[in-house]
C-alpha positions in Angstrom: 3.3 32.5 -8.4 4.7 36.0 -8.8 8.3 35.5 -7.5 11.0 36.9 -9.8 12.5 34.3 -12.1 16.1 33.4 -11.0 19.0 33.2 -13.4 18.9 30.0 -15.3 15.1 29.9 -15.4 13.5 29.2 -18.8 11.1 31.5 -20.8 8.9 29.6 -23.2 8.0 31.5 -26.4 5.2 30.6 -28.7 6.4 31.5 -32.2 9.8 31.3 -33.7 10.0 34.4 -36.0 12.1 37.6 -35.6 10.3 38.8 -32.5 10.9 35.5 -30.8 14.5 35.7 -31.9 15.0 39.2 -30.4 13.2 38.2 -27.2 15.6 35.2 -26.9 18.6 37.5 -27.3 17.3 39.8 -24.6 16.5 36.9 -22.2 20.0 35.5 -22.7 21.5 38.9 -21.7 19.6 38.7 -18.5 20.8 35.1 -17.7 17.6 33.4 -18.7 17.1 30.5 -21.1 14.5 30.3 -23.9 12.5 27.5 -25.4 10.8 28.1 -28.7 7.5 26.3 -29.7 7.1 26.7 -33.5 5.3 24.5 -36.1 7.8 25.3 -38.9 11.3 23.8 -39.0 14.4 26.0 -38.6 12.8 29.2 -37.4 14.8 32.4 -37.0 14.5 32.3 -33.2 15.9 28.7 -33.2 19.3 30.1 -34.2 19.7 31.9 -30.8 17.4 30.0 -28.4 18.5 27.3 -26.0 15.9 24.8 -27.2 13.2 24.5 -30.0 10.2 22.3 -30.1 8.9 21.8 -33.7 5.3 20.7 -33.4 1.7 21.7 -34.3 -0.5 23.7 -32.0 -2.8 20.8 -32.2 -0.2 18.4 -30.7 -1.4 18.0 -27.1 1.5 15.9 -25.9 4.1 18.4 -27.4 2.3 21.3 -25.8 2.2 19.6 -22.4 5.9 18.7 -22.6 6.8 22.2 -23.6 4.8 23.8 -20.8 6.4 21.4 -18.2 9.9 22.5 -19.4 9.5 26.2 -18.9 8.8 28.7 -16.0 6.7 31.2 -17.8 5.2 31.3 -21.3 4.9 34.3 -23.6 4.2 34.7 -27.3 5.5 36.7 -30.4 2.1 36.7 -32.2 -1.5 36.9 -31.1 -3.2 34.3 -33.3 -2.6 31.3 -31.1 -5.4 28.7 -31.1 -7.5 28.8 -28.0 -7.3 25.1 -27.6 -3.5 25.3 -27.3 -3.7 28.0 -24.7 -6.2 25.9 -22.7 -3.6 23.1 -22.5 -0.7 25.3 -21.6 -2.2 27.5 -18.9 -3.1 24.5 -16.8 0.6 23.8 -16.4 2.4 27.2 -16.7 1.5 30.9 -16.4 1.0 32.7 -19.7 2.0 36.4 -19.8 0.4 38.6 -21.2 -2.8 36.9 -20.1 -5.7 35.4 -22.0 -7.8 38.5 -21.7 -5.4 40.5 -23.9 -5.4 37.7 -26.5 -9.2 37.4 -26.5 -9.5 41.1 -27.2 -6.8 41.4 -29.9 -7.6 38.2 -31.8 -10.9 39.6 -33.1 -11.0 43.1 -34.6 -14.7 43.6 -33.6 -14.1 42.6 -30.0 -11.1 44.9 -29.9 -13.1 47.9 -31.1 -15.9 47.2 -28.6 -13.3 47.0 -25.8 -11.7 50.3 -26.8 -15.1 52.0 -27.0 -15.9 50.7 -23.5 -12.9 52.6 -22.3 -14.2 55.8 -23.8 -11.6 55.9 -26.6 -12.2 57.0 -30.1 -12.0 54.5 -33.0 -12.7 54.5 -36.7 -16.3 54.1 -37.9 -17.0 50.5 -38.6 -19.6 47.8 -39.3 -19.6 44.0 -38.8 -19.9 41.9 -41.9 -21.0 38.3 -41.7 -23.0 37.7 -44.9 -24.0 39.3 -48.2 -26.9 41.2 -46.5 -24.7 42.7 -43.8 -22.0 43.6 -46.4 -24.5 45.7 -48.3 -25.8 47.3 -45.1 -22.2 48.1 -44.1 -21.2 49.8 -47.3 -24.4 51.8 -47.2 -23.6 53.0 -43.7 -19.8 53.4 -43.9 -19.6 54.3 -47.6 -16.2 54.7 -49.4 -13.3 55.0 -49.3 -13.2 52.2 -46.8 -11.4 48.9 -46.1 -12.8 45.4 -45.6 -10.7 43.4 -43.1 -11.0 39.9 -41.8 -11.9 40.0 -38.1 -9.2 37.4 -37.4 -5.7 36.4 -38.6 -4.9 39.6 -40.6 -1.5 41.3 -40.3 0.9 43.3 -42.4 -1.8 44.2 -44.9 -3.0 40.6 -45.3 -6.7 39.9 -45.2 -7.5 43.5 -46.2 -9.2 45.0 -49.3 -9.6 48.6 -50.1 -12.9 49.8 -51.5 -13.0 52.9 -53.7 -16.5 52.5 -55.1 -19.5 51.1 -53.3 -19.8 48.6 -56.1 -16.4 47.1 -55.0 -18.1 45.5 -52.0 -19.6 42.6 -53.9 -16.2 41.3 -55.1 -14.5 42.2 -51.8 -16.9 40.2 -49.8 -16.7 37.3 -52.2 -12.9 37.2 -51.8 -13.3 36.9 -48.1 -14.8 33.5 -48.7 -17.3 33.8 -45.9 -14.8 34.9 -43.2 -16.3 37.2 -40.6 -15.1 40.7 -41.5 -15.3 44.3 -40.5 -15.7 47.3 -42.7 -13.7 50.4 -41.6 -14.2 53.9 -42.8 -11.1 55.9 -43.7 -9.8 58.4 -41.2 -8.6 61.9 -42.2 -5.4 61.9 -40.2 -2.1 63.8 -40.4 0.1 61.0 -39.3 0.3 57.8 -37.3 2.2 57.2 -34.1 2.6 54.2 -31.9 3.3 53.9 -28.2 5.3 51.0 -26.9 4.1 50.5 -23.3 5.0 48.0 -20.6 3.2 46.9 -17.4 4.7 44.9 -14.6 3.1 42.1 -12.5 2.5 44.7 -9.8 0.9 47.3 -12.0 3.8 49.6 -12.7 3.5 51.1 -16.2 6.3 52.5 -18.3 6.0 53.9 -21.8 8.6 54.7 -24.4 8.5 57.9 -26.4 5.9 57.7 -29.2 7.3 56.8 -32.6 6.0 58.2 -35.9 5.2 55.5 -38.5 5.1 55.3 -42.3 3.4 52.4 -44.0 3.6 51.2 -47.6 1.1 48.6 -48.9 -0.1 47.8 -45.4 3.4 47.1 -44.1 5.4 49.3 -41.7 8.2 50.9 -43.6 9.8 53.2 -41.0 9.5 54.6 -37.5 11.2 57.8 -36.3 11.6 59.2 -32.8 10.8 61.7 -31.7 7.4 61.8 -33.3 5.8 65.0 -34.6 3.8 65.7 -31.4 3.6 68.5 -29.0 4.0 68.0 -25.3 0.3 67.7 -24.6 -0.2 65.2 -27.5 2.7 63.1 -26.2 1.2 62.9 -22.8 -2.2 62.1 -24.1 -0.8 59.2 -26.2 1.0 57.7 -23.2 -2.1 58.0 -21.1 -4.2 56.2 -23.7 -1.7 53.3 -23.7 -1.6 53.1 -19.9 -5.4 53.1 -19.8 -5.5 50.1 -22.1 -2.9 48.2 -20.2 -4.5 48.7 -16.9 -7.9 47.7 -18.2 -6.5 44.4 -19.4 -4.5 43.8 -16.2 -1.7 43.4 -18.7 1.8 42.0 -18.0 4.4 42.6 -20.7 5.0 45.0 -23.6 2.2 46.2 -25.9 2.1 48.3 -29.1 -0.7 50.8 -29.4 -1.2 52.5 -32.8 -2.8 55.9 -33.0 -4.0 58.2 -35.7 -3.6 62.0 -35.1 -6.6 63.9 -36.3 -8.0 67.4 -35.9 -10.3 66.0 -33.2 -7.6 64.2 -31.3 -6.4 60.6 -31.3 -8.1 57.7 -32.9 -7.0 54.3 -31.7 -6.2 52.2 -34.8 -5.3 48.9 -33.2 -3.4 47.2 -30.3 -0.9 44.4 -30.4 -0.3 42.4 -27.2 3.4 41.8 -27.8 6.6 43.5 -28.7 6.0 45.5 -31.8 7.8 46.3 -35.1 7.5 50.0 -34.4 9.4 49.6 -31.2 12.6 48.2 -32.8 14.1 51.7 -32.5 14.5 51.1 -28.8 17.3 48.7 -29.4 19.6 51.6 -30.2 17.7 54.5 -28.8 17.3 53.4 -25.2 19.4 51.6 -22.5 16.5 49.1 -22.0 14.9 48.1 -25.3 11.4 46.8 -25.7 12.5 43.1 -25.8 14.4 43.3 -22.4 11.4 45.3 -21.0 9.0 42.5 -22.0 11.3 39.8 -20.5 11.6 41.8 -17.3 7.8 42.1 -17.0 6.9 38.5 -17.6 9.7 37.4 -15.3 8.3 39.5 -12.5 11.3 41.7 -12.4 11.1 45.5 -12.0 10.7 47.4 -15.2 13.8 49.0 -16.6 14.4 52.7 -17.6 13.1 53.1 -21.1 14.2 56.7 -21.4 15.4 57.7 -24.9 19.0 58.8 -25.2 19.1 59.2 -29.0 17.0 60.2 -31.9 16.5 57.2 -34.1 15.0 56.4 -37.5 14.2 52.7 -37.9 13.8 51.3 -41.4 12.5 47.8 -42.2 14.5 45.7 -44.7 11.8 44.1 -46.8 12.4 41.7 -49.7 14.8 43.3 -52.2 16.0 45.8 -49.6 18.5 43.2 -48.8 20.4 44.4 -51.9 21.4 47.4 -49.7 23.4 45.2 -47.3 26.8 46.0 -48.7 26.3 49.7 -48.2 24.6 49.3 -44.8 27.5 47.2 -43.6 29.9 50.0 -44.4 27.9 52.6 -42.7 27.5 53.6 -39.1 23.9 52.4 -38.7 22.9 49.5 -36.4 22.0 46.4 -38.5 19.6 43.8 -37.2 19.1 40.8 -39.5 16.6 38.0 -38.8 18.4 35.0 -40.1 15.8 34.2 -42.8 17.4 32.2 -45.6 14.8 33.0 -48.4 14.2 36.5 -49.6 10.6 37.1 -50.7 8.7 40.2 -51.8 7.0 41.8 -48.8 9.0 39.6 -46.3 10.6 41.4 -43.4 14.3 40.3 -43.5 15.7 42.7 -40.9 15.8 46.3 -39.9 18.3 49.0 -39.5 18.5 51.8 -36.9 20.0 55.1 -37.9 21.0 57.5 -35.2 20.5 61.1 -36.1 23.4 63.6 -36.3 21.7 65.7 -33.6 22.1 62.8 -31.2 25.8 62.7 -31.8 26.1 66.4 -31.0 24.0 66.3 -27.9 
C-alpha cells in the first residue's frame, strides 16, 4: 500500500517527546492528523496532536486499537520493544521499517552493518562478561569509552576509561548489560548529515551540520559545516549509501567524525535528529516535514538551505535565558515541558547569521 496519504489521514507516532511534537506540527501543516502513543501522561507532543493514547508498550489491546486508528506508523525514538512492533505491523505499515530499527537498537549490530558497507568505524570490542571486558581493554586500550549496546542516548549508559584499571569498576556499573568498548578517535570535528529517502527510492540530503557536544549531549549545530566541497559530497554519499542499504523510508541522522584519513561513521539514528533542528529556519522544507512527506508516500520536498544557521539546545538552566531570547531576533522553539531538570532538553533556538541577512 504505497498510495499517497490524502488530507485528513492520520499518522501514528510512537513516542510523545519533542520530536513527536515537532512531527505533529509538520503533519498538521500538511493537512494530516496525528495520534501519539506514549506510556507517560501529558507528553509534550500531546499538546499539539489530535489524539493521544496513554498506555504501555506491553498493552496488546491498546497497541491494536492504536494501529487500527491510523494510516501509517512512525516513531520518534528507536528503542521500541520488538513485541510491540510485532503487534503493530500486522495491522498498519511502519516507516521507517523494521530493518533500520534492528540495526540501530544494538550498537554492535550497527557497527557490523556499517563495516559490511565498507565504511570506516571506531575500533571496538564486544563486552559480555568479566573475561571479555579484560580482553577488550587489552585490545582497545585507553582512552576509551564503555557503552551499553542498547538503550543509551545523550551520554546515558556510557563510561569513559582513562586508565586500564578503570575497566573493572566500569563493567561492574553496567550490571551485566551487554556492552561495547570503543577506542577514542583523533578527529578535528564532528558533522552530521540529515538525509531522507522516499518510498520509491528518491534520496535527498540536507547540508551537513557541524556539531559540538558537552557531557555527551548535543550543545549546538552550525551550518555550513567546516568542510570542503569534496568532503561535503563524500558525507552526503555515505548517508545515501546507508539509506539505500536499509531500503529506508523517512529521515535519518548520520553522525561522522572528520579525521586525517577521512570520515569515521560514529552512529546512525533512524528518525528525525536533534542536529537537524536548524532546518526549521534554514530551509523551506524542514526535516520534520520531509519525514512526514516520506512516510506518507509523498514526493520529497526541496531541502536546499537558504540561510546560515546556528542551532543551540536549551538544556536545564539555559531556560533562564528566555527573557533575553524572547527579545531577540532568533527563532525560539520550546517543547512544552513543565519541569526543568539538569541535562534535560527544554527547547532550542535557531540564530540566523548576519551574512544570511546580507545575501
